[in-house]
PyMOL Python script that loads the backbone (N, CA, C, O; Angstrom):
from pymol import cmd

cmd.read_pdbstr("""\
ATOM      1  N   UNK A   1       1.308 -17.191 -15.038  1.00  0.00           N
ATOM      2  CA  UNK A   1       0.997 -17.185 -13.949  1.00  0.00           C
ATOM      3  C   UNK A   1       2.012 -16.540 -12.790  1.00  0.00           C
ATOM      4  O   UNK A   1       2.018 -17.525 -12.052  1.00  0.00           O
ATOM      5  N   UNK A   2       2.803 -15.657 -12.169  1.00  0.00           N
ATOM      6  CA  UNK A   2       3.349 -15.244 -11.167  1.00  0.00           C
ATOM      7  C   UNK A   2       2.697 -15.297  -9.861  1.00  0.00           C
ATOM      8  O   UNK A   2       2.018 -14.310  -9.578  1.00  0.00           O
ATOM      9  N   UNK A   3       2.763 -16.241  -9.009  1.00  0.00           N
ATOM     10  CA  UNK A   3       2.973 -16.100  -7.886  1.00  0.00           C
ATOM     11  C   UNK A   3       3.001 -15.548  -6.547  1.00  0.00           C
ATOM     12  O   UNK A   3       2.140 -15.363  -5.688  1.00  0.00           O
ATOM     13  N   UNK A   4       4.942 -15.223  -6.670  1.00  0.00           N
ATOM     14  CA  UNK A   4       5.450 -14.236  -6.660  1.00  0.00           C
ATOM     15  C   UNK A   4       7.011 -13.079  -6.826  1.00  0.00           C
ATOM     16  O   UNK A   4       8.058 -13.669  -7.090  1.00  0.00           O
ATOM     17  N   UNK A   5       7.041 -12.390  -6.754  1.00  0.00           N
ATOM     18  CA  UNK A   5       7.969 -11.589  -7.201  1.00  0.00           C
ATOM     19  C   UNK A   5       8.754 -11.506  -5.756  1.00  0.00           C
ATOM     20  O   UNK A   5       8.456 -11.847  -4.612  1.00  0.00           O
ATOM     21  N   UNK A   6      10.058 -10.803  -6.448  1.00  0.00           N
ATOM     22  CA  UNK A   6      10.712  -9.732  -5.518  1.00  0.00           C
ATOM     23  C   UNK A   6      11.128  -8.652  -5.825  1.00  0.00           C
ATOM     24  O   UNK A   6      11.866  -8.446  -6.789  1.00  0.00           O
ATOM     25  N   UNK A   7      10.398  -7.184  -4.465  1.00  0.00           N
ATOM     26  CA  UNK A   7      10.535  -6.195  -4.671  1.00  0.00           C
ATOM     27  C   UNK A   7      11.092  -5.598  -3.988  1.00  0.00           C
ATOM     28  O   UNK A   7      11.956  -6.093  -3.264  1.00  0.00           O
ATOM     29  N   UNK A   8      10.635  -3.692  -3.984  1.00  0.00           N
ATOM     30  CA  UNK A   8      11.702  -3.323  -2.948  1.00  0.00           C
ATOM     31  C   UNK A   8      10.503  -2.354  -2.072  1.00  0.00           C
ATOM     32  O   UNK A   8       9.547  -1.817  -2.632  1.00  0.00           O
ATOM     33  N   UNK A   9      10.751  -2.285  -0.799  1.00  0.00           N
ATOM     34  CA  UNK A   9       9.961  -1.230   0.263  1.00  0.00           C
ATOM     35  C   UNK A   9      10.988  -0.063   0.886  1.00  0.00           C
ATOM     36  O   UNK A   9      11.931  -0.101   1.676  1.00  0.00           O
ATOM     37  N   UNK A  10       9.985   1.524  -0.257  1.00  0.00           N
ATOM     38  CA  UNK A  10      10.879   2.834  -0.462  1.00  0.00           C
ATOM     39  C   UNK A  10       9.599   3.187   0.633  1.00  0.00           C
ATOM     40  O   UNK A  10       8.522   2.667   0.923  1.00  0.00           O
ATOM     41  N   UNK A  11      10.553   4.650   1.152  1.00  0.00           N
ATOM     42  CA  UNK A  11      10.321   5.301   1.665  1.00  0.00           C
ATOM     43  C   UNK A  11      10.027   7.584   0.853  1.00  0.00           C
ATOM     44  O   UNK A  11      10.254   8.654   1.417  1.00  0.00           O
ATOM     45  N   UNK A  12       9.593   7.334  -0.269  1.00  0.00           N
ATOM     46  CA  UNK A  12       9.437   8.950  -0.806  1.00  0.00           C
ATOM     47  C   UNK A  12       9.067   9.516   0.453  1.00  0.00           C
ATOM     48  O   UNK A  12       8.420   9.169   1.441  1.00  0.00           O
ATOM     49  N   UNK A  13      10.110  11.130  -0.176  1.00  0.00           N
ATOM     50  CA  UNK A  13       9.880  12.372   0.474  1.00  0.00           C
ATOM     51  C   UNK A  13       8.998  13.149   0.506  1.00  0.00           C
ATOM     52  O   UNK A  13       9.711  14.135   0.692  1.00  0.00           O
ATOM     53  N   UNK A  14       7.819  13.623   0.474  1.00  0.00           N
ATOM     54  CA  UNK A  14       7.022  14.258  -0.714  1.00  0.00           C
ATOM     55  C   UNK A  14       7.547  15.270  -0.173  1.00  0.00           C
ATOM     56  O   UNK A  14       8.306  15.125   0.785  1.00  0.00           O
ATOM     57  N   UNK A  15       7.140  16.935  -0.861  1.00  0.00           N
ATOM     58  CA  UNK A  15       6.804  18.769  -0.273  1.00  0.00           C
ATOM     59  C   UNK A  15       5.064  18.553   0.575  1.00  0.00           C
ATOM     60  O   UNK A  15       3.949  18.067   0.387  1.00  0.00           O
ATOM     61  N   UNK A  16       6.041  19.461   1.762  1.00  0.00           N
ATOM     62  CA  UNK A  16       3.697  19.146   2.493  1.00  0.00           C
ATOM     63  C   UNK A  16       3.708  20.815   1.691  1.00  0.00           C
ATOM     64  O   UNK A  16       4.493  21.416   0.957  1.00  0.00           O
ATOM     65  N   UNK A  17       2.452  21.086   2.277  1.00  0.00           N
ATOM     66  CA  UNK A  17       1.574  22.869   2.503  1.00  0.00           C
ATOM     67  C   UNK A  17       2.794  23.366   2.973  1.00  0.00           C
ATOM     68  O   UNK A  17       3.828  23.456   2.311  1.00  0.00           O
ATOM     69  N   UNK A  18       2.680  23.591   3.794  1.00  0.00           N
ATOM     70  CA  UNK A  18       3.937  24.812   4.332  1.00  0.00           C
ATOM     71  C   UNK A  18       5.479  24.619   3.924  1.00  0.00           C
ATOM     72  O   UNK A  18       6.134  23.675   3.482  1.00  0.00           O
ATOM     73  N   UNK A  19       5.719  25.766   4.228  1.00  0.00           N
ATOM     74  CA  UNK A  19       7.185  25.812   3.392  1.00  0.00           C
ATOM     75  C   UNK A  19       8.168  24.148   3.681  1.00  0.00           C
ATOM     76  O   UNK A  19       7.519  23.144   3.973  1.00  0.00           O
ATOM     77  N   UNK A  20       9.798  24.068   3.547  1.00  0.00           N
ATOM     78  CA  UNK A  20      10.373  24.197   4.393  1.00  0.00           C
ATOM     79  C   UNK A  20      10.194  21.969   4.612  1.00  0.00           C
ATOM     80  O   UNK A  20      11.007  21.045   4.635  1.00  0.00           O
ATOM     81  N   UNK A  21       8.468  22.099   4.734  1.00  0.00           N
ATOM     82  CA  UNK A  21       7.252  20.884   5.609  1.00  0.00           C
ATOM     83  C   UNK A  21       8.318  19.558   3.981  1.00  0.00           C
ATOM     84  O   UNK A  21       8.784  19.749   2.858  1.00  0.00           O
ATOM     85  N   UNK A  22       8.162  18.356   4.964  1.00  0.00           N
ATOM     86  CA  UNK A  22       8.025  17.270   4.259  1.00  0.00           C
ATOM     87  C   UNK A  22       8.014  15.364   5.284  1.00  0.00           C
ATOM     88  O   UNK A  22       8.629  14.916   6.251  1.00  0.00           O
ATOM     89  N   UNK A  23       6.987  14.839   4.361  1.00  0.00           N
ATOM     90  CA  UNK A  23       6.747  13.818   4.830  1.00  0.00           C
ATOM     91  C   UNK A  23       6.782  12.725   4.133  1.00  0.00           C
ATOM     92  O   UNK A  23       6.573  12.598   2.926  1.00  0.00           O
ATOM     93  N   UNK A  24       7.134  11.690   5.146  1.00  0.00           N
ATOM     94  CA  UNK A  24       7.562  10.317   4.435  1.00  0.00           C
ATOM     95  C   UNK A  24       6.234  10.171   3.426  1.00  0.00           C
ATOM     96  O   UNK A  24       5.288  10.949   3.299  1.00  0.00           O
ATOM     97  N   UNK A  25       6.546   8.680   2.640  1.00  0.00           N
ATOM     98  CA  UNK A  25       5.757   8.169   2.072  1.00  0.00           C
ATOM     99  C   UNK A  25       5.612   6.988   1.995  1.00  0.00           C
ATOM    100  O   UNK A  25       5.666   6.615   0.823  1.00  0.00           O
ATOM    101  N   UNK A  26       5.384   5.893   2.978  1.00  0.00           N
ATOM    102  CA  UNK A  26       6.170   4.805   2.823  1.00  0.00           C
ATOM    103  C   UNK A  26       5.247   4.258   1.454  1.00  0.00           C
ATOM    104  O   UNK A  26       4.062   4.484   1.209  1.00  0.00           O
ATOM    105  N   UNK A  27       6.613   3.169   0.381  1.00  0.00           N
ATOM    106  CA  UNK A  27       5.554   2.971  -0.524  1.00  0.00           C
ATOM    107  C   UNK A  27       5.364   1.188  -0.809  1.00  0.00           C
ATOM    108  O   UNK A  27       5.844   0.515   0.103  1.00  0.00           O
ATOM    109  N   UNK A  28       5.030   0.770  -1.412  1.00  0.00           N
ATOM    110  CA  UNK A  28       5.637  -1.603  -1.811  1.00  0.00           C
ATOM    111  C   UNK A  28       5.521  -1.166  -3.308  1.00  0.00           C
ATOM    112  O   UNK A  28       4.744  -0.231  -3.499  1.00  0.00           O
ATOM    113  N   UNK A  29       6.385  -1.860  -4.790  1.00  0.00           N
ATOM    114  CA  UNK A  29       6.385  -1.393  -5.904  1.00  0.00           C
ATOM    115  C   UNK A  29       5.841  -2.286  -5.752  1.00  0.00           C
ATOM    116  O   UNK A  29       5.965  -2.727  -4.609  1.00  0.00           O
ATOM    117  N   UNK A  30       4.719  -3.316  -6.930  1.00  0.00           N
ATOM    118  CA  UNK A  30       3.889  -4.394  -7.609  1.00  0.00           C
ATOM    119  C   UNK A  30       4.233  -4.829  -8.777  1.00  0.00           C
ATOM    120  O   UNK A  30       3.181  -4.884  -9.413  1.00  0.00           O
ATOM    121  N   UNK A  31       4.786  -5.051  -9.202  1.00  0.00           N
ATOM    122  CA  UNK A  31       5.788  -4.971 -10.638  1.00  0.00           C
ATOM    123  C   UNK A  31       3.482  -5.477 -11.533  1.00  0.00           C
ATOM    124  O   UNK A  31       2.412  -5.795 -11.014  1.00  0.00           O
ATOM    125  N   UNK A  32       4.041  -5.188 -13.163  1.00  0.00           N
ATOM    126  CA  UNK A  32       2.549  -5.635 -13.191  1.00  0.00           C
ATOM    127  C   UNK A  32       2.946  -5.987 -13.763  1.00  0.00           C
ATOM    128  O   UNK A  32       2.768  -5.369 -14.813  1.00  0.00           O
ATOM    129  N   UNK A  33       4.070  -7.475 -13.975  1.00  0.00           N
ATOM    130  CA  UNK A  33       3.504  -8.814 -14.288  1.00  0.00           C
ATOM    131  C   UNK A  33       2.840  -9.325 -13.035  1.00  0.00           C
ATOM    132  O   UNK A  33       2.018 -10.184 -13.354  1.00  0.00           O
ATOM    133  N   UNK A  34       2.889  -9.084 -11.424  1.00  0.00           N
ATOM    134  CA  UNK A  34       2.032  -9.470 -11.421  1.00  0.00           C
ATOM    135  C   UNK A  34       0.510  -9.277 -10.864  1.00  0.00           C
ATOM    136  O   UNK A  34      -0.259 -10.096 -10.362  1.00  0.00           O
ATOM    137  N   UNK A  35       0.370  -7.946 -11.130  1.00  0.00           N
ATOM    138  CA  UNK A  35      -1.302  -7.759 -10.853  1.00  0.00           C
ATOM    139  C   UNK A  35      -1.850  -7.446 -11.954  1.00  0.00           C
ATOM    140  O   UNK A  35      -3.073  -7.365 -11.844  1.00  0.00           O
ATOM    141  N   UNK A  36      -1.291  -7.146 -13.398  1.00  0.00           N
ATOM    142  CA  UNK A  36      -1.720  -7.869 -14.691  1.00  0.00           C
ATOM    143  C   UNK A  36      -2.113  -9.310 -15.124  1.00  0.00           C
ATOM    144  O   UNK A  36      -2.790  -9.850 -15.998  1.00  0.00           O
ATOM    145  N   UNK A  37      -1.063  -9.774 -13.685  1.00  0.00           N
ATOM    146  CA  UNK A  37      -2.083 -11.733 -13.147  1.00  0.00           C
ATOM    147  C   UNK A  37      -3.072 -11.995 -13.468  1.00  0.00           C
ATOM    148  O   UNK A  37      -3.539 -11.127 -12.730  1.00  0.00           O
ATOM    149  N   UNK A  38      -4.226 -12.551 -14.069  1.00  0.00           N
ATOM    150  CA  UNK A  38      -5.544 -13.479 -13.863  1.00  0.00           C
ATOM    151  C   UNK A  38      -6.388 -13.522 -12.351  1.00  0.00           C
ATOM    152  O   UNK A  38      -7.548 -13.246 -12.044  1.00  0.00           O
ATOM    153  N   UNK A  39      -5.228 -13.999 -11.596  1.00  0.00           N
ATOM    154  CA  UNK A  39      -4.983 -14.786 -10.901  1.00  0.00           C
ATOM    155  C   UNK A  39      -4.833 -13.506  -9.922  1.00  0.00           C
ATOM    156  O   UNK A  39      -5.572 -13.748  -8.968  1.00  0.00           O
ATOM    157  N   UNK A  40      -4.283 -12.408  -9.755  1.00  0.00           N
ATOM    158  CA  UNK A  40      -3.724 -12.110  -9.182  1.00  0.00           C
ATOM    159  C   UNK A  40      -5.229 -11.310  -8.361  1.00  0.00           C
ATOM    160  O   UNK A  40      -6.061 -10.850  -9.142  1.00  0.00           O
ATOM    161  N   UNK A  41      -5.566 -11.155  -6.556  1.00  0.00           N
ATOM    162  CA  UNK A  41      -7.173 -11.217  -5.740  1.00  0.00           C
ATOM    163  C   UNK A  41      -7.605 -10.258  -6.119  1.00  0.00           C
ATOM    164  O   UNK A  41      -8.758 -10.436  -6.513  1.00  0.00           O
ATOM    165  N   UNK A  42      -6.911  -8.193  -6.320  1.00  0.00           N
ATOM    166  CA  UNK A  42      -7.922  -7.169  -6.217  1.00  0.00           C
ATOM    167  C   UNK A  42      -7.810  -6.490  -8.267  1.00  0.00           C
ATOM    168  O   UNK A  42      -7.115  -6.898  -9.198  1.00  0.00           O
ATOM    169  N   UNK A  43      -8.660  -5.569  -8.201  1.00  0.00           N
ATOM    170  CA  UNK A  43      -9.119  -4.578  -8.875  1.00  0.00           C
ATOM    171  C   UNK A  43      -8.877  -3.328  -8.418  1.00  0.00           C
ATOM    172  O   UNK A  43      -9.062  -2.841  -7.303  1.00  0.00           O
ATOM    173  N   UNK A  44      -8.189  -2.604  -9.993  1.00  0.00           N
ATOM    174  CA  UNK A  44      -8.765  -0.884  -9.290  1.00  0.00           C
ATOM    175  C   UNK A  44      -9.666  -0.474  -8.687  1.00  0.00           C
ATOM    176  O   UNK A  44     -10.880  -0.653  -8.794  1.00  0.00           O
ATOM    177  N   UNK A  45      -8.921   0.240  -7.863  1.00  0.00           N
ATOM    178  CA  UNK A  45      -9.994   1.387  -6.678  1.00  0.00           C
ATOM    179  C   UNK A  45     -10.570   0.335  -5.561  1.00  0.00           C
ATOM    180  O   UNK A  45     -11.393   0.933  -4.870  1.00  0.00           O
ATOM    181  N   UNK A  46     -10.439  -0.838  -5.207  1.00  0.00           N
ATOM    182  CA  UNK A  46     -10.502  -2.263  -4.313  1.00  0.00           C
ATOM    183  C   UNK A  46     -10.331  -1.986  -3.359  1.00  0.00           C
ATOM    184  O   UNK A  46      -9.123  -1.759  -3.431  1.00  0.00           O
ATOM    185  N   UNK A  47     -10.755  -1.675  -1.793  1.00  0.00           N
ATOM    186  CA  UNK A  47     -10.629  -1.897  -0.480  1.00  0.00           C
ATOM    187  C   UNK A  47      -9.742  -2.527  -0.255  1.00  0.00           C
ATOM    188  O   UNK A  47      -9.601  -3.385  -1.127  1.00  0.00           O
ATOM    189  N   UNK A  48      -8.776  -2.582   0.744  1.00  0.00           N
ATOM    190  CA  UNK A  48      -7.423  -3.935   1.119  1.00  0.00           C
ATOM    191  C   UNK A  48      -7.542  -3.355   2.801  1.00  0.00           C
ATOM    192  O   UNK A  48      -7.751  -2.227   3.248  1.00  0.00           O
ATOM    193  N   UNK A  49      -7.323  -4.584   3.422  1.00  0.00           N
ATOM    194  CA  UNK A  49      -6.835  -4.095   4.452  1.00  0.00           C
ATOM    195  C   UNK A  49      -5.917  -4.395   4.942  1.00  0.00           C
ATOM    196  O   UNK A  49      -5.947  -5.625   4.898  1.00  0.00           O
ATOM    197  N   UNK A  50      -5.111  -4.120   5.385  1.00  0.00           N
ATOM    198  CA  UNK A  50      -3.471  -3.837   6.201  1.00  0.00           C
ATOM    199  C   UNK A  50      -3.101  -4.736   6.760  1.00  0.00           C
ATOM    200  O   UNK A  50      -3.642  -4.113   5.847  1.00  0.00           O
ATOM    201  N   UNK A  51      -2.544  -6.066   7.607  1.00  0.00           N
ATOM    202  CA  UNK A  51      -1.965  -5.694   9.580  1.00  0.00           C
ATOM    203  C   UNK A  51      -0.774  -6.308   9.774  1.00  0.00           C
ATOM    204  O   UNK A  51      -0.174  -6.325   8.699  1.00  0.00           O
ATOM    205  N   UNK A  52      -0.314  -6.686  10.412  1.00  0.00           N
ATOM    206  CA  UNK A  52       0.967  -6.719  10.147  1.00  0.00           C
ATOM    207  C   UNK A  52       0.777  -8.019  11.572  1.00  0.00           C
ATOM    208  O   UNK A  52       0.565  -7.501  12.669  1.00  0.00           O
ATOM    209  N   UNK A  53       0.832  -9.213  11.555  1.00  0.00           N
ATOM    210  CA  UNK A  53       0.666 -11.106  12.391  1.00  0.00           C
ATOM    211  C   UNK A  53       2.201 -11.311  11.960  1.00  0.00           C
ATOM    212  O   UNK A  53       2.756 -11.428  10.868  1.00  0.00           O
ATOM    213  N   UNK A  54       2.684 -11.303  13.407  1.00  0.00           N
ATOM    214  CA  UNK A  54       4.037 -11.278  13.112  1.00  0.00           C
ATOM    215  C   UNK A  54       5.848 -10.851  12.344  1.00  0.00           C
ATOM    216  O   UNK A  54       6.461  -9.805  12.553  1.00  0.00           O
ATOM    217  N   UNK A  55       6.148 -11.600  11.788  1.00  0.00           N
ATOM    218  CA  UNK A  55       6.635 -10.899  10.668  1.00  0.00           C
ATOM    219  C   UNK A  55       6.291 -10.611   8.940  1.00  0.00           C
ATOM    220  O   UNK A  55       6.873 -10.459   7.866  1.00  0.00           O
ATOM    221  N   UNK A  56       4.944 -10.660   9.529  1.00  0.00           N
ATOM    222  CA  UNK A  56       4.678 -10.770   8.244  1.00  0.00           C
ATOM    223  C   UNK A  56       3.975  -9.500   8.020  1.00  0.00           C
ATOM    224  O   UNK A  56       4.120  -8.575   8.819  1.00  0.00           O
ATOM    225  N   UNK A  57       2.892  -9.349   6.530  1.00  0.00           N
ATOM    226  CA  UNK A  57       2.629  -7.543   6.604  1.00  0.00           C
ATOM    227  C   UNK A  57       1.192  -8.296   5.077  1.00  0.00           C
ATOM    228  O   UNK A  57       1.213  -8.312   3.846  1.00  0.00           O
ATOM    229  N   UNK A  58       0.434  -8.659   5.879  1.00  0.00           N
ATOM    230  CA  UNK A  58      -0.737  -9.395   5.659  1.00  0.00           C
ATOM    231  C   UNK A  58      -1.887  -8.503   4.905  1.00  0.00           C
ATOM    232  O   UNK A  58      -2.660  -7.750   5.496  1.00  0.00           O
ATOM    233  N   UNK A  59      -1.862  -8.685   3.761  1.00  0.00           N
ATOM    234  CA  UNK A  59      -2.743  -7.351   2.278  1.00  0.00           C
ATOM    235  C   UNK A  59      -4.663  -8.246   2.553  1.00  0.00           C
ATOM    236  O   UNK A  59      -4.688  -9.390   2.100  1.00  0.00           O
ATOM    237  N   UNK A  60      -5.476  -7.958   2.939  1.00  0.00           N
ATOM    238  CA  UNK A  60      -6.744  -8.868   2.727  1.00  0.00           C
ATOM    239  C   UNK A  60      -8.329  -7.949   2.033  1.00  0.00           C
ATOM    240  O   UNK A  60      -8.683  -6.978   2.702  1.00  0.00           O
ATOM    241  N   UNK A  61      -8.966  -8.205   1.082  1.00  0.00           N
ATOM    242  CA  UNK A  61      -9.281  -7.163   0.166  1.00  0.00           C
ATOM    243  C   UNK A  61     -10.711  -7.407   1.673  1.00  0.00           C
ATOM    244  O   UNK A  61     -11.265  -8.268   2.356  1.00  0.00           O
ATOM    245  N   UNK A  62     -10.645  -5.730   1.383  1.00  0.00           N
ATOM    246  CA  UNK A  62     -11.522  -4.710   2.781  1.00  0.00           C
ATOM    247  C   UNK A  62     -13.383  -4.182   2.570  1.00  0.00           C
ATOM    248  O   UNK A  62     -13.602  -3.085   2.057  1.00  0.00           O
ATOM    249  N   UNK A  63     -14.727  -5.197   3.075  1.00  0.00           N
ATOM    250  CA  UNK A  63     -15.508  -4.742   2.709  1.00  0.00           C
ATOM    251  C   UNK A  63     -15.813  -3.970   3.671  1.00  0.00           C
ATOM    252  O   UNK A  63     -16.642  -3.131   3.318  1.00  0.00           O
ATOM    253  N   UNK A  64     -15.537  -3.898   4.615  1.00  0.00           N
ATOM    254  CA  UNK A  64     -16.147  -2.533   5.590  1.00  0.00           C
ATOM    255  C   UNK A  64     -16.031  -0.613   5.397  1.00  0.00           C
ATOM    256  O   UNK A  64     -15.652  -0.144   4.324  1.00  0.00           O
ATOM    257  N   UNK A  65     -16.263  -0.056   6.124  1.00  0.00           N
ATOM    258  CA  UNK A  65     -16.005   1.208   5.659  1.00  0.00           C
ATOM    259  C   UNK A  65     -15.493   2.034   6.367  1.00  0.00           C
ATOM    260  O   UNK A  65     -15.664   2.506   7.490  1.00  0.00           O
ATOM    261  N   UNK A  66     -14.420   2.208   5.023  1.00  0.00           N
ATOM    262  CA  UNK A  66     -13.367   3.858   5.830  1.00  0.00           C
ATOM    263  C   UNK A  66     -12.487   4.836   6.063  1.00  0.00           C
ATOM    264  O   UNK A  66     -11.782   5.594   5.396  1.00  0.00           O
ATOM    265  N   UNK A  67     -12.689   4.644   7.055  1.00  0.00           N
ATOM    266  CA  UNK A  67     -12.595   6.448   7.892  1.00  0.00           C
ATOM    267  C   UNK A  67     -11.092   6.623   8.320  1.00  0.00           C
ATOM    268  O   UNK A  67     -10.251   5.833   8.749  1.00  0.00           O
ATOM    269  N   UNK A  68     -11.086   7.727   8.087  1.00  0.00           N
ATOM    270  CA  UNK A  68     -10.767   9.042   7.900  1.00  0.00           C
ATOM    271  C   UNK A  68      -9.376   8.947   9.078  1.00  0.00           C
ATOM    272  O   UNK A  68      -9.700   9.041  10.262  1.00  0.00           O
ATOM    273  N   UNK A  69      -7.969   8.777   8.779  1.00  0.00           N
ATOM    274  CA  UNK A  69      -7.016   8.245  10.373  1.00  0.00           C
ATOM    275  C   UNK A  69      -7.147  10.746  10.453  1.00  0.00           C
ATOM    276  O   UNK A  69      -7.078  11.637   9.606  1.00  0.00           O
ATOM    277  N   UNK A  70      -7.384  10.678  12.272  1.00  0.00           N
ATOM    278  CA  UNK A  70      -7.271  12.133  12.384  1.00  0.00           C
ATOM    279  C   UNK A  70      -6.261  12.376  12.582  1.00  0.00           C
ATOM    280  O   UNK A  70      -5.565  11.583  13.216  1.00  0.00           O
ATOM    281  N   UNK A  71      -5.632  13.878  12.004  1.00  0.00           N
ATOM    282  CA  UNK A  71      -4.569  13.930  12.634  1.00  0.00           C
ATOM    283  C   UNK A  71      -4.210  14.606  13.267  1.00  0.00           C
ATOM    284  O   UNK A  71      -5.034  15.249  13.918  1.00  0.00           O
ATOM    285  N   UNK A  72      -2.791  14.864  13.454  1.00  0.00           N
ATOM    286  CA  UNK A  72      -1.436  14.876  15.373  1.00  0.00           C
ATOM    287  C   UNK A  72      -1.538  16.875  15.461  1.00  0.00           C
ATOM    288  O   UNK A  72      -0.513  17.503  15.193  1.00  0.00           O
ATOM    289  N   UNK A  73      -2.599  17.500  15.778  1.00  0.00           N
ATOM    290  CA  UNK A  73      -2.362  18.814  15.858  1.00  0.00           C
ATOM    291  C   UNK A  73      -1.039  19.186  16.838  1.00  0.00           C
ATOM    292  O   UNK A  73      -0.705  20.359  17.004  1.00  0.00           O
TER     293      UNK A  73
END
""", "prot")
cmd.dss("prot")
cmd.show_as("cartoon", "prot")
cmd.util.cbc("prot")
cmd.orient("prot")
């Protein structure tokens, strides 16, 4: 049983739809050693709520409706 792992937070650069435009895509990699473990609390396509409490990142299962973020013009 895997209870914790050390991983990396990275920011990938992705091409935008407009020529020469890039945007940042933050990622936290979770090893399959962790996600394939029977005690891992999430399944594929589960909705999750991500929040910051102090210096911690909290990820919880979410059962409400997900609203799309509005674009800045």
